[in-house]
TORNU-791935 format. One record per atom (N, C-alpha, C): residue number from 0; residue in three letters; x, y, z. Coordinates in steps of 0.02 Angstrom, whole numbers, always signed. Each point is the difference from the previous one (the first is absolute). Layout:
   nr  rest       X       Y       Z
  NUM   ala       X       Y       Z
...
This chain:
   nr  rest       X       Y       Z
    0   met     +42     -59      +0
    0   met     -42     +59      +0
    0   met     +44     +62      +0
    1   arg     -18     +51     -38
    1   arg     +38     +63      +0
    1   arg      -4     +33     +69
    2   leu     +54     +35     +17
    2   leu      +3     +31     +66
    2   leu     -55     +52      +9
    3   asp     -14     +40     -51
    3   asp     -52     +51      +8
    3   asp     -69     -33     +10
    4   lys     -12     -56     -35
    4   lys     -62     -35     +10
    4   lys      -5     -29     +71
    5   phe     +56     -27     +24
    5   phe      +2     -27     +68
    5   phe     -17     +54     +51
    6   val     +29     +60      -9
    6   val     -12     +55     +46
    6   val     -74     +20      -2
    7   cys     -29      +3     -60
    7   cys     -71     +18      -6
    7   cys     -44     -52     +35
    8   lys     +19     -63      -8
    8   lys     -40     -54     +28
    8   lys      +8      -6     +76
    9   ser     +50     +35     +27
    9   ser     +14      -4     +72
    9   ser     -16     +64     +38
   10   thr     -19     +53     -36
   10   thr     -13     +65     +30
   10   thr     -62     +30     -33
   11   thr     -13     +63     +17
   11   thr     -55     +36     -33
   11   thr     +25     +44     -57
   12   leu     +65      -5     -17
   12   leu     +29     +41     -53
   12   leu     -24     -24     -68
   13   asn      -9     +47     -46
   13   asn     -15     -20     -69
   13   asn     +67     -10     -36
   14   arg      -4     -20     -64
   14   arg     +61     -17     -37
   14   arg     +48     +60      -5
   15   gln     -26     +59     -14
   15   gln     +42     +59      -6
   15   gln     +35     +17     +66
   16   gln     -37      -4     +54
   16   gln     +29     +14     +65
   16   gln     +53     -52     +19
   17   ala     -13     -63     -18
   17   ala     +48     -53     +15
   17   ala     +65     +12     -38
   18   val      -5     +19     -62
   18   val     +61     +14     -40
   18   val     +40     +57     +31
   19   leu     -35     +51     +25
   19   leu     +35     +57     +30
   19   leu     +38     -19     +63
   20   val     -30     -39     +45
   20   val     +34     -18     +62
   20   val     +57     -49     -14
   21   ile      -9     -43     -51
   21   ile     +55     -45     -18
   21   ile     +58     +39     -29
   22   ser     -15     +47     -45
   22   ser     +53     +41     -30
   22   ser     +38     +41     +52
   23   ala     -35     +18     +54
   23   ala     +31     +39     +53
   23   ala     +41     -44     +48
   24   gly      +2     -65     -12
   24   gly     +40     -44     +42
   24   gly     -33     -17     +66
   25   glu     -66      +8      +5
   25   glu     -35     -12     +63
   25   glu     -22     -73      +9
   26   val     +11     -40     -51
   26   val     -19     -71      +4
   26   val     +63     -43      -3
   27   thr      +6     -47     +46
   27   thr     +57     -45      +1
   27   thr     -22     -71     -12
   28   val     +44     -38     -33
   28   val     -11     -71     -12
   28   val     +58     -38     +30
   29   asn     -15     -40     +51
   29   asn     +52     -36     +37
   29   asn     +55     +46     +25
   30   gly     -21     +59     +23
   30   gly     +46     +48     +30
   30   gly     +32     +48     -48
   31   asn     -11      -7     -65
   31   asn     +31     +43     -50
   31   asn     -52     +46     -32
   32   ala     +16     +65      -2
   32   ala     -45     +47     -33
   32   ala      -1     -14     -75
   33   ile     -61      -6     -28
   33   ile      -9     -14     -71
   33   ile     -37     +60     -31
   34   val     +28     +27     -53
   34   val     -30     +59     -31
   34   val     -33     -15     -67
   35   asp      +4     -62     -21
   35   asp     -30     -21     -64
   35   asp     -67     -33     +15
   36   ala     -55     +33     -19
   36   ala     -67     -25     +14
   36   ala     -16     -65     -36
   37   ala     +37     -15     -54
   37   ala     -14     -59     -40
   37   ala     +36     -63     +24
   38   val     +40      +6     +53
   38   val     +36     -59     +26
   38   val     -50     -53     +22
   39   gln     +14     -63     -17
   39   gln     -44     -55     +20
   39   gln     +16     -22     +71
   40   val     -52      -7     +40
   40   val      +8     -21     +70
   40   val     -46     -59     +14
   41   his     +12     -34     +55
   41   his     -40     -58     +21
   41   his     -25     +13     +70
   42   glu     -56     -31     +17
   42   glu     -29     +10     +66
   42   glu     +47     -22     +56
   43   ser     +47     -45     -16
   43   ser     +48     -22     +51
   43   ser     +53     +52     +15
   44   asn      +7     +51     -45
   44   asn     +47     +54     +13
   44   asn     -24     +43     +58
   45   cys     +47     +29     +37
   45   cys     -18     +47     +53
   45   cys      -2     +70     -31
   46   ile     -60     +24     -12
   46   ile      -9     +65     -33
   46   ile     -29     +48     +51
   47   glu     +34     +56     +10
   47   glu     -19     +48     +52
   47   glu     -10     +69     -28
   48   phe     -47     +36     +30
   48   phe     -13     +70     -18
   48   phe     -11     +38     +64
   49   gln     +39     +53      +7
   49   gln      -2     +41     +61
   49   gln     +10     -43     +63
   50   gly     +46     -47      -5
   50   gly     +20     -41     +57
   50   gly     -47     -57     +17
   51   glu     -54     -10     -39
   51   glu     -47     -54     +14
   51   glu      -1     -49     -58
   52   arg      -2     -65     +17
   52   arg      -1     -51     -52
   52   arg     -69      +0     -34
   53   leu      +1      -5     -66
   53   leu     -62      +0     -38
   53   leu     -25     -72     -11
   54   leu     -64      -9     +11
   54   leu     -32     -65     -11
   54   leu     -58     +10     -49
   55   pro      +2     -32     -57
   55   pro     -52     +11     -51
   55   pro     -67     -27     +21
   56   arg     -53     +33     -23
   56   arg     -67     -25     +11
   56   arg     -10     -66     -38
   57   pro     -43     -44     +25
   57   pro     -11     -63     -36
   57   pro     -26     +12     -70
   58   phe     +17     -45     -46
   58   phe     -26      +3     -67
   58   phe     -76     -11      +1
   59   arg     -33     +30     -50
   59   arg     -72      -7      -6
   59   arg     -17     -35     -65
   60   tyr     -51     -43      +3
   60   tyr     -22     -38     -57
   60   tyr     -76      +6      -4
   61   ile     -25     +30     -55
   61   ile     -70     +17      -6
   61   ile     -30     -31     -62
   62   leu     -61     -25      +7
   62   leu     -41     -23     -56
   62   leu     -55     +50     -12
   63   leu     -10     +20     -62
   63   leu     -54     +46     -18
   63   leu     -38     -27     -60
   64   asn     -66      +6      +3
   64   asn     -42     -20     -57
   64   asn     -11     +63     -42
   65   lys     +37      +5     -54
   65   lys      +0     +61     -41
   65   lys     -65      +8     -39
   66   pro     -31     +59      +5
   66   pro     -59     +14     -42
   66   pro     +20     +18     -71
   67   lys     -48      -1     -44
   67   lys     +11     +23     -68
   67   lys     +10     +75      -1
   68   ser     +35     +25     -51
   68   ser     +13     +72      -9
   68   ser     +40     +29     +58
   69   thr     +49     -37     +23
   69   thr     +49     +24     +49
   69   thr     +69     -19     -26
   70   leu     +51     +37     +25
   70   leu     +68     -11     -23
   70   leu     +42     -35     +52
   71   cys     +41     -48     -24
   71   cys     +51     -30     +43
   71   cys     +60     +46      -1
   72   ser      -6     +54     +36
   72   ser     +51     +52      +2
   72   ser      -3     +33     +69
   73   asn     +56     +30     +20
   73   asn      +1     +36     +65
   73   asn     -34     +68      -5
   74   val     -12     +23     -60
   74   val     -30     +67     -10
   74   val     -58      -5     -49
   75   asp     -44     +49      +2
   75   asp     -57      +3     -46
   75   asp     +24     +17     -70
   76   gly     -38     -23     -49
   76   gly     +15     +16     -70
   76   gly     -66     +11     -36
   77   asp     -10     -36     -55
   77   asp     -64      +4     -35
   77   asp     -56     -28     +43
   78   tyr     +18     -45     +45
   78   tyr     -47     -29     +49
   78   tyr     +31      +8     +69
   79   pro     -40      -6     +53
   79   pro     +29      +5     +68
   79   pro     +44     -59     +17
   80   ser     +50     +13     +41
   80   ser     +46     -53     +23
   80   ser     -36     -45     +50
   81   ile     +19     -64      +0
   81   ile     -28     -46     +50
   81   ile     +23     +18     +70
   82   phe     +52     +41      +7
   82   phe     +22     +20     +66
   82   phe     -51     +43     +36
   83   asn     -47     +29     -37
   83   asn     -54     +37     +31
   83   asn     -46     -45     +42
   84   leu      +3     -65     -14
   84   leu     -42     -47     +36
   84   leu     +32     -23     +66
   85   leu     +64     +14      +9
   85   leu     +36     -23     +59
   85   leu      -1     +53     +55
   86   asn      -6     -22     +61
   86   asn      +5     +45     +58
   86   asn     +55     -28     +46
   87   val     +62     +13     -20
   87   val     +58     -26     +37
   87   val     +51     +56      +8
   88   pro     +41      -3     +53
   88   pro     +53     +50      +8
   88   pro     +55     -10     -51
   89   asn     +35     +53     -16
   89   asn     +57      -1     -46
   89   asn     -14     -37     -65
   90   pro     -53     +19     -35
   90   pro     -16     -36     -63
   90   pro     +54      +9     -53
   91   asp     +41     +53      +5
   91   asp     +52     +12     -49
   91   asp     +54     -53      +2
   92   glu      +3     -40     +53
   92   glu     +50     -53      +5
   92   glu     -22     -63     -37
   93   leu     -62      -2     -21
   93   leu     -28     -61     -30
   93   leu      +6      +2     -76
   94   his      +3     -59     -29
   94   his      -2      -6     -73
   94   his     -46     -58     -19
   95   ile     -19      -3     -63
   95   ile     -48     -49     -24
   95   ile     +38     -57     -33
   96   ala     -18     -61     +18
   96   ala     +30     -60     -29
   96   ala     -50     -31     -48
   97   gly     +18      -4     -63
   97   gly     -45     -30     -49
   97   gly     -57     +46     -19
   98   arg     +15     +51     -38
   98   arg     -49     +50     -18
   98   arg     -54     -28     -47
   99   leu     -58     +30      +3
   99   leu     -55     -16     -45
   99   leu     -19     +61     -41
  100   asp     -26     -11     -60
  100   asp     -23     +56     -42
  100   asp     -59     +36     +33
  101   ala     -13     +60     -23
  101   ala     -54     +40     +29
  101   ala     -67     -34      -7
  102   asp     -11     -38     -55
  102   asp     -64     -32     -11
  102   asp      -4     -71     +30
  103   thr     +53     -21     +35
  103   thr      +2     -67     +30
  103   thr     -12      +6     +75
  104   thr     -36     -47     +28
  104   thr     -16      +0     +71
  104   thr     +34     -59     +35
  105   gly      -4      +1     +67
  105   gly     +22     -58     +37
  105   gly     +61     +10     +44
  106   leu     +33     -55     +14
  106   leu     +52      -4     +52
  106   leu     +62     +39     -19
  107   val     +18     +47     +43
  107   val     +63     +37      -6
  107   val     +37      -7     +67
  108   leu     +65     -10      -2
  108   leu     +41      -4     +59
  108   leu     +39     +64      +8
  109   ile      +0     +28     +60
  109   ile     +35     +63     +15
  109   ile     +45     -12     +59
  110   thr     +62     +23      -3
  110   thr     +48     -14     +53
  110   thr     +55     +53      +1
  111   asp     +40      -1     +53
  111   asp     +61     +40      +2
  111   asp     +61     -45      +2
  112   asp      -9     -64     -14
  112   asp     +53     -49      -1
  112   asp     +17     -16     -73
  113   gly     +51     +34     -26
  113   gly     +17      -7     -70
  113   gly     +24     -70     -19
  114   arg     +37     -33     +44
  114   arg     +25     -67     -16
  114   arg     -58     -50      -5
  115   trp     -48      +7     +45
  115   trp     -58     -45      +0
  115   trp     -40      +8     -64
  116   ser     -15     +62     -18
  116   ser     -41     +11     -60
  116   ser     +37     -23     -63
  117   phe     +66      +9      -1
  117   phe     +39     -23     -57
  117   phe      -5     -76      -7
  118   asn      +5     -35     +55
  118   asn      -3     -73      -2
  118   asn     -69     -25     -19
  119   val     -52     +34     +24
  119   val     -68     -22     -15
  119   val     -13      -1     -75
  120   phe     +24     +51     -35
  120   phe     -14      +6     -72
  120   phe     +61     -16     -43
  121   asn     +51     -30     +30
  121   asn     +58     -22     -39
  121   asn     -19     -63     -39
  122   pro      +6      +1     -67
  122   pro     -22     -58     -40
  122   pro     +33     -66     +20
  123   lys     +60      +2     +27
  123   lys     +34     -63     +16
  123   lys     -33     -39     +57
  124   tyr     -42     +35     +40
  124   tyr     -35     -34     +54
  124   tyr     -68     -27     -22
  125   his     -21     +17     -62
  125   his     -62     -27     -29
  125   his     -61      +8     +46
  126   cys      -6     +59     +29
  126   cys     -59     +14     +41
  126   cys     -61      +4     -44
  127   gln     -51     -39     +15
  127   gln     -59      -4     -42
  127   gln     -49     +56     +16
  128   lys     -26     +31     -53
  128   lys     -51     +52      +6
  128   lys     -63     -24     -37
  129   val     -57      +6     +33
  129   val     -63     -23     -29
  129   val     -43     +61     -18
  130   tyr     -23      +2     -63
  130   tyr     -41     +55     -25
  130   tyr     -68     -28     -23
  131   arg     -52     +37     +17
  131   arg     -67     -14     -27
  131   arg      -8     +45     -61
  132   val     -12     -30     -57
  132   val      +1     +36     -64
  132   val     -69      -1     -32
  133   arg     -26     +58     -17
  133   arg     -62      +4     -39
  133   arg     +19     +18     -71
  134   leu     -30     -35     -48
  134   leu     +20      +5     -69
  134   leu     -55     +28     -44
  135   arg     +21     +30     -55
  135   arg     -49     +28     -48
  135   arg     -38     -55     -35
  136   asp     +36     -51     -21
  136   asp     -30     -55     -38
  136   asp      +0     -64     +41
  137   ser     -40     -47     -21
  137   ser      +0     -65     +32
  137   ser     +69     -32      -8
  138   ile     +18     -45     +45
  138   ile     +65     -31      +1
  138   ile      +1     -58     -50
  139   glu     +29     +12     -58
  139   glu      +1     -53     -50
  139   glu     +66      -5     -37
  140   gly     +47     +44     +17
  140   gly     +66      -4     -32
  140   gly      +6     +46     -60
  141   glu     +58      -3     -32
  141   glu     +16     +46     -54
  141   glu     -40     -15     -64
  142   his     -12     -64     -12
  142   his     -35     -19     -61
  142   his     -69     -28     +17
  143   lys     -48     +16     -41
  143   lys     -67     -26     +10
  143   lys      +1     -77      +3
  144   gly     -35     -27     +48
  144   gly      -3     -72      +6
  144   gly     +53     -29     +45
  145   glu     +49     +41     +21
  145   glu     +51     -27     +45
  145   glu     -32     -15     +67
  146   ile      +6     -61     +23
  146   ile     -34     -20     +61
  146   ile     +35     +28     +61
  147   asp     -38      +5     +56
  147   asp     +26     +29     +61
  147   asp     +64     -33     +23
  148   gly      +4     -66      -5
  148   gly     +59     -36     +23
  148   gly     +63     +20     -36
  149   gln      -6     +17     -64
  149   gln     +58     +22     -38
  149   gln     +26     +67     +25
  150   leu     -45     +44     +19
  150   leu     +21     +65     +25
  150   leu     +34      -7     +68
  151   val     -27     -44     +42
  151   val     +31     -14     +64
  151   val     +71     -25     -11
  152   ala      +9     -44     -48
  152   ala     +66     -28     -15
  152   ala     +47     +53     -25
  153   arg     -24     +47     -40
  153   arg     +44     +53     -26
  153   arg     +25     +45     +56
  154   phe     -44     +16     +47
  154   phe     +22     +41     +57
  154   phe     +51     -39     +42
  155   lys     -11     -64      +6
  155   lys     +46     -41     +41
  155   lys     +68      -6     -34
  156   gln      +1      -4     -66
  156   gln     +63      -7     -37
  156   gln     +38     +66      -3
  157   gly     -35     +56      +4
  157   gly     +31     +65      -7
  157   gly     -19     +33     -66
  158   leu     -11     +65      +2
  158   leu     -21     +37     -59
  158   leu     +55     +46     -24
  159   gln      +2     +12     -64
  159   gln     +46     +47     -30
  159   gln     -33     +69      -2
  160   leu     +25     +47     +38
  160   leu     -28     +67      +1
  160   leu     +37     +44     -51
  161   pro     -35     +45     -33
  161   pro     +32     +43     -49
  161   pro     +58     +40     +31
  162   gly     +55      +3     -37
  162   gly     +57     +39     +22
  162   gly     +45     -35     +50
  163   glu     -15     -64     +17
  163   glu     +40     -36     +49
  163   glu     +27     -64     -32
  164   thr     +59     -21     +22
  164   thr     +32     -58     -29
  164   thr     -15     -64     +38
  165   lys     -16      +5     +64
  165   lys     -14     -59     +40
  165   lys     -74     -10     +11
  166   leu     -20     -63      +1
  166   leu     -69     -15     +17
  166   leu     -14     +18     +72
  167   thr     -64     +13     +15
  167   thr     -19      +9     +69
  167   thr     +10     -65     +38
  168   leu     +12      +5     +65
  168   leu      +6     -60     +40
  168   leu     -68     -36      +3
  169   pro      -1     -65     +14
  169   pro     -63     -37      +3
  169   pro     -51     +35     +46
  170   ala     -60      +6     -25
  170   ala     -54     +33     +37
  170   ala     -60     -48      +4
  171   lys     -39      +8     +52
  171   lys     -58     -44     +11
  171   lys     -64     +40     -15
  172   leu     -39     -25     -47
  172   leu     -63     +32     -18
  172   leu     -58     -44     +21
  173   val     -46     +29     +38
  173   val     -58     -37     +24
  173   val     -63     +40     -19
  174   tyr     -47     -33     -33
  174   tyr     -61     +34     -21
  174   tyr     -48      +7     +59
  175   val     -29     +60      +6
  175   val     -52     +12     +50
  175   val     -68      +4     -33
  176   ser      -2     +33     -57
  176   ser     -61      +5     -40
  176   ser     +21     +13     -72
  177   glu     -48     +13     -43
  177   glu     +14      +9     -71
  177   glu     +50     +56     -13
  178   arg      -4     +54     +40
  178   arg     +43     +57     -11
  178   arg     +41     +18     +62
  179   glu     +11     -48     +44
  179   glu     +38     +14     +60
  179   glu     +46     -59     +15
  180   ala     +61     +16     +21
  180   ala     +49     -53     +15
  180   ala     +44     +22     +57
  181   leu     +32     -50     +32
  181   leu     +53     +12     +49
  181   leu     +66     -18     -33
  182   leu     +47     +47      +3
  182   leu     +65     -11     -30
  182   leu     +54      +5     +54
  183   thr     +42     -51      +5
  183   thr     +55      -1     +48
  183   thr     +65      +5     -38
  184   ile     +40     +52     +16
  184   ile     +65     +10     -32
  184   ile     +53      +7     +54
  185   ser     +63     -10     -19
  185   ser     +54      +5     +48
  185   ser     +54     +49     -21
  186   glu     -19     +45     -45
  186   glu     +44     +55     -19
  186   glu     -41     +63      -7
  187   gly     +31     +55     -15
  187   gly     -36     +63      -2
  187   gly     +23     +46     -56
  188   arg      -7     -24     -62
  188   arg     +19     +41     -57
  188   arg     -49     +58      -9
  189   tyr     +20     +48     -38
  189   tyr     -40     +60     -12
  189   tyr     -68     -19     -29
  190   his     -54     +19     +37
  190   his     -68     -13     -23
  190   his      -9     -73     -20
  191   gln     +31     -45     +37
  191   gln      +4     -69     -23
  191   gln     -67     -34     -11
  192   val     -45      +5     +48
  192   val     -64     -35      -7
  192   val     -39     +25     -61
  193   lys      -3     +65      -8
  193   lys     -35     +29     -57
  193   lys     +32     -22     -66
  194   arg     +66      -2      -2
  194   arg     +35     -18     -61
  194   arg      -7     -74     -15
  195   met      -4     -42     +52
  195   met      -8     -72     -11
  195   met     -67     -14     -34
  196   phe     -52     +32     +24
  196   phe     -65     -13     -31
  196   phe      -5     +33     -69
  197   ala     +33     +57      -9
  197   ala      +2     +30     -66
  197   ala     +35     -46     -50
  198   ala     +50     -37     +24
  198   ala     +38     -46     -43
  198   ala     -42     -58     -25
  199   val     -55     -14     +34
  199   val     -45     -55     -22
  199   val     -66     +28     -27
  200   gly      +1     +64     -18
  200   gly     -57     +29     -35
  200   gly     -57     +24     +44
  201   asn     +14     +15     +63
  201   asn     -52     +24     +44
  201   asn     +22     +66     +32
  202   arg     -44     +28     +40
  202   arg     +16     +65     +31
  202   arg     -25      -1     +72
  203   val     +43     +23     +46
  203   val     -18      +4     +70
  203   val     -40     +64     +12
  204   val     -59      -7     +29
  204   val     -41     +59     +16
  204   val      -7     +11     +75
  205   gly     +25     -46     +40
  205   gly      +0      +8     +72
  205   gly     +52     -46     +31
  206   leu     +39     +28     +47
  206   leu     +55     -39     +28
  206   leu      +6     +13     +75
  207   his      +3     -54     +38
  207   his      +2      +5     +74
  207   his     +51     -50     +26
  208   arg     +49     +23     +39
  208   arg     +49     -46     +29
  208   arg     -27     -26     +66
  209   glu      -8     -67      +3
  209   glu     -30     -31     +59
  209   glu     +51     -25     +51
  210   arg     +59     -19     -24
  210   arg     +48     -31     +46
  210   arg     +71     +12     -24
  211   val     +45      +8     +48
  211   val     +72      +1     -12
  211   val     +31     -50     +47
  212   gly     +32     -52     -27
  212   gly     +26     -52     +44
  212   gly     -58     -32     +39
  213   ser      +8      -1     +65
  213   ser     -53     -28     +43
  213   ser     -46     +54     +28
  214   ile     +10     +62     -20
  214   ile     -38     +56     +28
  214   ile     -62     +13     -43
  215   glu     -58      -4     +32
  215   glu     -63     +11     -34
  215   glu     -23     +72      +9
  216   cys     -34     +27     -51
  216   cys     -30     +66      +5
  216   cys     -66      -7     +38
  217   asp      +3      +6     +66
  217   asp     -58     -17     +42
  217   asp     -31     +60     +35
  218   val     +13     +61     -26
  218   val     -32     +59     +27
  218   val     -42     +33     -54
  219   ala     -48     +42     +21
  219   ala     -44     +32     -48
  219   ala     +38     +49     -45
  220   cys     -29     +16     -56
  220   cys     +30     +47     -47
  220   cys     +15     +66     +35
  221   gly     +62     +23      -5
  221   gly     +20     +63     +32
  221   gly     +24      -7     +71
  222   glu      -6     -61     +29
  222   glu     +22     -12     +69
  222   glu     +70     -29      +1
  223   trp     +31      +0     +60
  223   trp     +68     -26      +6
  223   trp      +8     -31     +70
  224   arg     +53     -39      +7
  224   arg     +19     -29     +64
  224   arg     +74     -15      +0
  225   tyr     +28     -10     +61
  225   tyr     +70     -22      +5
  225   tyr      +3     -76     -11
  226   leu     +54     -22     -32
  226   leu     +11     -72      -7
  226   leu     +22     -30     +66
  227   ser     -17     -62     +10
  227   ser     +23     -36     +60
  227   ser     +72     -23     -11
  228   asp     +34     -17     +55
  228   asp     +68     -26      -5
  228   asp      +3     -61     -45
  229   ile     -50     -43      +5
  229   ile      -2     -61     -40
  229   ile      -4     +17     -74
  230   glu     -40     +50     -18
  230   glu      -5     +21     -70
  230   glu     +66     +29     -24
  231   val     +32     +40     +42
  231   val     +64     +29     -20
  231   val     +52     -54     -11
  232   glu      +0     -51     +42
  232   glu     +48     -55      -5
  232   glu     -14     -45     -59
  233   gly     -59      +5     -29
  233   gly     -22     -49     -49
  233   gly     +34      +4     -67
  234   phe     +45     +46     -10
  234   phe     +31      +8     -65
  234   phe     +71     -30      -1
  235   gly      +4     -64     +21
  235   gly     +64     -35      -6
  235   gly     +47     +10     +57
  236   phe     -21     +32     +55
  236   phe     +43     +10     +58
  236   phe     -28     -40     +58
  237   ser     +43     -35     +35
  237   ser     -23     -43     +55
  237   ser     -17     +39     +62
  238   ser     +26     +61      +6
  238   ser     -14     +40     +59
  238   ser     +15     +72     -14
  239   leu     -28     +45     +40
  239   leu     +15     +71      -7
  239   leu     +72     +13     +16
  240   ser     +30     -37     +47
  240   ser     +71     +10     +16
  240   ser     +44     -17     -60
  241   glu     -20     -53     -37
  241   glu     +38     -17     -60
  241   glu      -6     +55     -52
  242   leu     -60     +29      -5
  242   leu      -9     +56     -47
  242   leu     +44     +58     +20
  243   asp      +3     +15     +65
  243   asp     +42     +54     +24
  243   asp     +73     -12     -18
  244   asn     +22     -63      +5
  244   asn     +70     -16     -13
  244   asn     +19      +9     -73
  245   arg     -50      +2     -44
  245   arg     +15      +8     -71
  245   arg      +7     +73     -20
  246   arg     -17     +45     +45
  246   arg      +3     +71     -18
  246   arg     +72     +26      +3
């Protein structure tokens, strides 16, 4: 973690104020004054400010059910930011893991633990994401007469998306109704779900993320909650202490 971020997470100082006190030599790391705010530090280091050791606040892990016409951004834009839905201290310390488009709803993870969010959406860990997809046309595949089973097989084998050299990783397609399906993927390419269905001659008209890993979107639209320790640990780490050791 950068020293200025550590100071912010351990005090009431904002990033600009933290940089100023560090530049002035008021922060020491293991007894040595450090004036470079970008220096990487670890929680095991003895970091002091004004003679007192700094202890960072615990990391926060939040699940939010994103409404339509909101932005996965820390600030408002063409639509309001989802951060307007949160009532938590120091929201500027948080970032969004696994962003959704403005017209997409469902599960969004918000945290101040950069290593955790990186691992959750790192393709090498193959974290599965489940989307409920509403389609313009009935599910019949690219060519008229292609049976449902053939389309399931194509998603499982991987699809060739325009402008990309590699097939998509195997995906699981389950029919819910004539124009609705559940799609499970383990990667997060740009507009991937929409592009996958476009590649087989269909169009997504509604998209909702229901699950990430073992975490279900179990709150009402626009509501949020903190993740449990078990949910946080569920992304390939045997314990929170092990997760801490990886930082």
